Structure formats: structure tokens, C-alpha cells
BAGUVEX-244327 format. One record per atom (N, C-alpha, C): atom name; residue number from 1; x, y, z. Coordinates in Angstrom, 1 decimal. Layout:
REM residues N
+----+-----+--------+--------+--------+
: at :   i :     px :     py :     pz :
+----+-----+--------+--------+--------+
: CA : NUM :      X :      Y :      Z :
...
+----+-----+--------+--------+--------+
This chain:
REM residues 66
+----+-----+--------+--------+--------+
: at :   i :     px :     py :     pz :
+----+-----+--------+--------+--------+
:  N :   1 :  202.2 :   86.7 :  -99.1 :
: CA :   1 :  202.2 :   86.0 : -100.4 :
:  C :   1 :  203.0 :   86.8 : -101.4 :
:  N :   2 :  202.9 :   88.1 : -101.4 :
: CA :   2 :  203.6 :   88.9 : -102.4 :
:  C :   2 :  205.1 :   88.7 : -102.2 :
:  N :   3 :  205.6 :   88.6 : -101.0 :
: CA :   3 :  207.0 :   88.4 : -100.7 :
:  C :   3 :  207.5 :   87.1 : -101.2 :
:  N :   4 :  206.7 :   86.0 : -101.1 :
: CA :   4 :  207.1 :   84.7 : -101.6 :
:  C :   4 :  207.1 :   84.8 : -103.1 :
:  N :   5 :  206.1 :   85.4 : -103.8 :
: CA :   5 :  206.1 :   85.5 : -105.2 :
:  C :   5 :  207.3 :   86.3 : -105.7 :
:  N :   6 :  207.7 :   87.3 : -105.0 :
: CA :   6 :  208.8 :   88.1 : -105.4 :
:  C :   6 :  210.1 :   87.3 : -105.3 :
:  N :   7 :  210.2 :   86.5 : -104.3 :
: CA :   7 :  211.4 :   85.7 : -104.1 :
:  C :   7 :  211.5 :   84.6 : -105.2 :
:  N :   8 :  210.4 :   84.0 : -105.6 :
: CA :   8 :  210.4 :   83.1 : -106.6 :
:  C :   8 :  210.8 :   83.8 : -108.0 :
:  N :   9 :  210.3 :   85.0 : -108.2 :
: CA :   9 :  210.6 :   85.7 : -109.4 :
:  C :   9 :  212.1 :   86.0 : -109.4 :
:  N :  10 :  212.7 :   86.4 : -108.3 :
: CA :  10 :  214.1 :   86.6 : -108.2 :
:  C :  10 :  214.9 :   85.4 : -108.6 :
:  N :  11 :  214.6 :   84.3 : -108.0 :
: CA :  11 :  215.3 :   83.0 : -108.2 :
:  C :  11 :  215.1 :   82.6 : -109.7 :
:  N :  12 :  213.9 :   82.8 : -110.3 :
: CA :  12 :  213.7 :   82.4 : -111.7 :
:  C :  12 :  214.6 :   83.3 : -112.6 :
:  N :  13 :  214.7 :   84.6 : -112.2 :
: CA :  13 :  215.5 :   85.5 : -113.0 :
:  C :  13 :  217.0 :   85.1 : -113.0 :
:  N :  14 :  217.5 :   84.8 : -111.8 :
: CA :  14 :  218.9 :   84.4 : -111.7 :
:  C :  14 :  219.1 :   83.1 : -112.5 :
:  N :  15 :  218.2 :   82.1 : -112.4 :
: CA :  15 :  218.4 :   80.9 : -113.1 :
:  C :  15 :  218.3 :   81.1 : -114.6 :
:  N :  16 :  217.4 :   82.0 : -115.1 :
: CA :  16 :  217.3 :   82.3 : -116.5 :
:  C :  16 :  218.6 :   82.9 : -117.0 :
:  N :  17 :  219.2 :   83.8 : -116.2 :
: CA :  17 :  220.4 :   84.4 : -116.7 :
:  C :  17 :  221.6 :   83.4 : -116.7 :
:  N :  18 :  221.7 :   82.6 : -115.7 :
: CA :  18 :  222.8 :   81.6 : -115.7 :
:  C :  18 :  222.6 :   80.5 : -116.8 :
:  N :  19 :  221.4 :   80.0 : -116.9 :
: CA :  19 :  221.2 :   79.0 : -118.0 :
:  C :  19 :  221.3 :   79.6 : -119.4 :
:  N :  20 :  220.9 :   80.8 : -119.6 :
: CA :  20 :  221.1 :   81.5 : -120.9 :
:  C :  20 :  222.5 :   81.6 : -121.2 :
:  N :  21 :  223.3 :   82.1 : -120.3 :
: CA :  21 :  224.8 :   82.2 : -120.5 :
:  C :  21 :  225.4 :   80.9 : -120.8 :
:  N :  22 :  225.0 :   79.8 : -120.1 :
: CA :  22 :  225.6 :   78.5 : -120.3 :
:  C :  22 :  225.2 :   78.0 : -121.7 :
:  N :  23 :  224.0 :   78.2 : -122.1 :
: CA :  23 :  223.5 :   77.8 : -123.5 :
:  C :  23 :  224.3 :   78.5 : -124.5 :
:  N :  24 :  224.5 :   79.8 : -124.4 :
: CA :  24 :  225.3 :   80.5 : -125.4 :
:  C :  24 :  226.7 :   80.1 : -125.5 :
:  N :  25 :  227.3 :   79.9 : -124.3 :
: CA :  25 :  228.7 :   79.5 : -124.3 :
:  C :  25 :  229.0 :   78.1 : -124.8 :
:  N :  26 :  228.0 :   77.2 : -124.7 :
: CA :  26 :  228.2 :   75.8 : -125.1 :
:  C :  26 :  227.7 :   75.5 : -126.5 :
:  N :  27 :  227.3 :   76.5 : -127.2 :
: CA :  27 :  226.9 :   76.3 : -128.6 :
:  C :  27 :  228.1 :   76.0 : -129.4 :
:  N :  28 :  227.9 :   75.3 : -130.5 :
: CA :  28 :  229.0 :   75.0 : -131.4 :
:  C :  28 :  229.7 :   76.4 : -131.9 :
:  N :  29 :  230.9 :   76.3 : -132.3 :
: CA :  29 :  231.7 :   77.5 : -132.7 :
:  C :  29 :  231.4 :   78.1 : -134.0 :
:  N :  30 :  230.3 :   77.7 : -134.6 :
: CA :  30 :  229.9 :   78.3 : -135.9 :
:  C :  30 :  229.4 :   79.7 : -135.8 :
:  N :  31 :  229.1 :   80.2 : -134.6 :
: CA :  31 :  228.7 :   81.6 : -134.4 :
:  C :  31 :  229.9 :   82.4 : -134.2 :
:  N :  32 :  229.8 :   83.7 : -134.6 :
: CA :  32 :  230.8 :   84.6 : -134.4 :
:  C :  32 :  231.0 :   85.0 : -133.0 :
:  N :  33 :  232.1 :   85.4 : -132.6 :
: CA :  33 :  232.3 :   85.8 : -131.2 :
:  C :  33 :  231.4 :   87.0 : -130.8 :
:  N :  34 :  231.3 :   88.0 : -131.7 :
: CA :  34 :  230.4 :   89.1 : -131.4 :
:  C :  34 :  229.0 :   88.7 : -131.1 :
:  N :  35 :  228.5 :   87.8 : -131.9 :
: CA :  35 :  227.2 :   87.3 : -131.7 :
:  C :  35 :  227.0 :   86.6 : -130.4 :
:  N :  36 :  227.9 :   85.8 : -130.0 :
: CA :  36 :  227.9 :   85.2 : -128.6 :
:  C :  36 :  227.9 :   86.3 : -127.5 :
:  N :  37 :  228.8 :   87.3 : -127.7 :
: CA :  37 :  228.9 :   88.3 : -126.7 :
:  C :  37 :  227.6 :   89.1 : -126.6 :
:  N :  38 :  226.9 :   89.3 : -127.7 :
: CA :  38 :  225.6 :   90.1 : -127.6 :
:  C :  38 :  224.6 :   89.2 : -127.0 :
:  N :  39 :  224.5 :   87.9 : -127.2 :
: CA :  39 :  223.6 :   87.1 : -126.5 :
:  C :  39 :  223.8 :   87.0 : -125.1 :
:  N :  40 :  225.1 :   86.9 : -124.7 :
: CA :  40 :  225.4 :   86.9 : -123.2 :
:  C :  40 :  225.0 :   88.2 : -122.6 :
:  N :  41 :  225.2 :   89.3 : -123.3 :
: CA :  41 :  224.7 :   90.6 : -122.8 :
:  C :  41 :  223.2 :   90.6 : -122.5 :
:  N :  42 :  222.5 :   90.0 : -123.4 :
: CA :  42 :  221.0 :   89.9 : -123.2 :
:  C :  42 :  220.7 :   89.1 : -121.9 :
:  N :  43 :  221.4 :   88.0 : -121.7 :
: CA :  43 :  221.1 :   87.2 : -120.5 :
:  C :  43 :  221.7 :   87.8 : -119.3 :
:  N :  44 :  222.4 :   88.9 : -119.4 :
: CA :  44 :  222.8 :   89.6 : -118.2 :
:  C :  44 :  221.9 :   90.8 : -117.9 :
:  N :  45 :  221.5 :   91.5 : -119.0 :
: CA :  45 :  220.6 :   92.6 : -118.8 :
:  C :  45 :  219.2 :   92.3 : -118.4 :
:  N :  46 :  218.6 :   91.3 : -118.9 :
: CA :  46 :  217.2 :   90.9 : -118.6 :
:  C :  46 :  217.1 :   90.5 : -117.1 :
:  N :  47 :  217.9 :   89.6 : -116.6 :
: CA :  47 :  217.8 :   89.3 : -115.2 :
:  C :  47 :  218.1 :   90.5 : -114.2 :
:  N :  48 :  219.1 :   91.3 : -114.6 :
: CA :  48 :  219.4 :   92.5 : -113.8 :
:  C :  48 :  218.2 :   93.5 : -113.7 :
:  N :  49 :  217.6 :   93.6 : -114.9 :
: CA :  49 :  216.4 :   94.5 : -114.9 :
:  C :  49 :  215.3 :   93.9 : -114.0 :
:  N :  50 :  215.1 :   92.6 : -114.1 :
: CA :  50 :  214.1 :   91.9 : -113.3 :
:  C :  50 :  214.4 :   92.0 : -111.8 :
:  N :  51 :  215.7 :   91.9 : -111.5 :
: CA :  51 :  216.0 :   92.0 : -110.1 :
:  C :  51 :  215.9 :   93.4 : -109.5 :
:  N :  52 :  216.1 :   94.4 : -110.4 :
: CA :  52 :  215.9 :   95.8 : -109.9 :
:  C :  52 :  214.4 :   96.1 : -109.7 :
:  N :  53 :  213.6 :   95.5 : -110.5 :
: CA :  53 :  212.1 :   95.7 : -110.3 :
:  C :  53 :  211.7 :   94.9 : -109.0 :
:  N :  54 :  212.2 :   93.7 : -108.8 :
: CA :  54 :  211.9 :   93.0 : -107.6 :
:  C :  54 :  212.4 :   93.6 : -106.4 :
:  N :  55 :  213.5 :   94.3 : -106.4 :
: CA :  55 :  214.0 :   95.0 : -105.2 :
:  C :  55 :  213.1 :   96.0 : -104.7 :
:  N :  56 :  212.3 :   96.6 : -105.6 :
: CA :  56 :  211.3 :   97.6 : -105.2 :
:  C :  56 :  210.3 :   96.9 : -104.3 :
:  N :  57 :  209.9 :   95.7 : -104.6 :
: CA :  57 :  208.9 :   95.0 : -103.8 :
:  C :  57 :  209.5 :   94.3 : -102.6 :
:  N :  58 :  210.8 :   94.1 : -102.5 :
: CA :  58 :  211.4 :   93.4 : -101.4 :
:  C :  58 :  211.8 :   94.4 : -100.3 :
:  N :  59 :  212.0 :   95.6 : -100.7 :
: CA :  59 :  212.6 :   96.6 :  -99.7 :
:  C :  59 :  211.5 :   96.9 :  -98.7 :
:  N :  60 :  211.9 :   97.2 :  -97.5 :
: CA :  60 :  210.9 :   97.5 :  -96.4 :
:  C :  60 :  210.6 :   99.0 :  -96.5 :
:  N :  61 :  211.5 :   99.8 :  -96.9 :
: CA :  61 :  211.2 :  101.2 :  -97.0 :
:  C :  61 :  210.4 :  101.6 :  -98.2 :
:  N :  62 :  209.5 :  102.5 :  -98.1 :
: CA :  62 :  208.8 :  102.9 :  -99.4 :
:  C :  62 :  209.7 :  103.8 : -100.2 :
:  N :  63 :  209.7 :  103.6 : -101.5 :
: CA :  63 :  210.6 :  104.4 : -102.4 :
:  C :  63 :  209.8 :  105.6 : -102.9 :
:  N :  64 :  210.5 :  106.7 : -103.1 :
: CA :  64 :  209.9 :  107.9 : -103.6 :
:  C :  64 :  209.6 :  107.8 : -105.0 :
:  N :  65 :  208.5 :  108.3 : -105.5 :
: CA :  65 :  208.2 :  108.3 : -106.9 :
:  C :  65 :  208.5 :  109.7 : -107.5 :
:  N :  66 :  209.2 :  109.6 : -108.6 :
: CA :  66 :  209.6 :  110.9 : -109.3 :
:  C :  66 :  208.6 :  111.3 : -110.4 :
+----+-----+--------+--------+--------+
């Protein structure tokens, strides 16, 4: 069950990132370019963080704790 939930979490994270980038890029041009780039950056960082956390639960090998 945990494996299924983790896979759903991974898919949701990827979809969140893709949809977020599409929303930012399709907004009207009244926003500055820097503002759009910062928002795209958020929609790249959040899913990548979520995927790195999910990788911990999907890997078969136990990971060492520091």
C-alpha cells in the first residue's frame, strides 16, 4: 500500500510541476520576465524536492542516516 501511495505522490508532484509551469507561461504579459522565471523556478523546485523524498520510499536498499 505504501508503494502505491508513493507512486501516486510522484505522479501528483510531476503533474503539479507541469501544470504550474504551463499556468505561469500562459499568463498575460503584464508580469515581468523575472517574476515569471521565479514562479517557474518554484514549480521546478517543489516537485523535485517531493520526488527526492519519494525516492527514499521507493528504493529497495535501505539508506544510511547521517
